[in-house]
C-alpha positions as CSV (number, residue, x, y, z in Angstrom):
1,M,-6.5,-28.3,-2.0
2,V,-5.0,-30.7,0.0
3,S,-1.8,-31.2,2.1
4,L,-0.1,-34.1,3.4
5,T,3.3,-34.4,5.3
6,V,4.8,-37.5,5.6
7,H,7.7,-38.4,8.0
8,L,10.3,-39.8,6.4
9,F,12.6,-40.2,9.4
10,G,12.2,-39.7,13.1
11,K,15.0,-38.5,15.6
12,P,17.9,-40.3,15.6
13,E,17.7,-41.9,18.5
14,W,14.5,-43.5,17.8
15,E,16.0,-44.6,14.8
16,F,19.3,-46.5,15.5
17,D,20.4,-48.5,18.4
18,K,23.9,-48.1,18.0
19,V,25.5,-46.0,14.4
20,N,27.9,-47.7,12.3
21,T,28.6,-49.5,8.8
22,K,26.1,-51.9,9.1
23,S,23.3,-50.4,11.3
24,L,23.3,-47.2,8.3
25,R,23.4,-49.9,5.2
26,A,20.0,-51.1,7.1
27,K,18.4,-47.8,7.5
28,A,19.2,-47.1,3.9
29,G,17.5,-50.0,2.9
30,E,14.3,-48.5,5.3
31,M,14.8,-45.1,3.9
32,K,14.4,-46.4,0.2
33,E,10.7,-48.4,1.0
34,R,9.8,-45.5,3.3
35,L,10.3,-43.3,-0.1
36,Q,8.9,-45.9,-2.5
37,Q,5.5,-46.1,-0.3
38,A,5.2,-42.3,0.1
39,A,5.6,-42.1,-3.7
40,D,2.5,-44.9,-4.3
41,V,0.6,-42.5,-1.7
42,M,1.6,-39.8,-3.8
43,E,0.3,-41.8,-6.9
44,N,-3.3,-43.0,-5.6
45,L,-4.0,-39.1,-4.7
46,A,-3.1,-37.9,-7.8
47,K,-5.2,-40.5,-9.7
48,K,-8.1,-40.0,-7.8
49,M,-7.7,-36.0,-8.0
50,E,-6.5,-36.1,-12.0
51,P,-9.8,-34.4,-13.2
52,R,-8.8,-31.8,-11.2
53,S,-5.2,-29.6,-11.5
54,C,-2.7,-31.3,-9.4
55,W,1.0,-31.2,-9.0
56,L,3.4,-33.8,-8.2
C-alpha cells in the first residue's frame, strides 16, 4: 500500500501578497493547475498499480 500526501495550498500569507478580487481569481487559476497535476500523478500511479487492486 502506498500513501501519498500532496499539498495543494500553503498558508495564506505564503500564497497571497495582497488579497483582492484580482489575486483571488489568479489563485483560482493556479489551484486549477495544481489540481490537474495532482490528478495526473494519481492517474499515473494507478496505471502502474493496475495489476493490483487500486482505489481512486
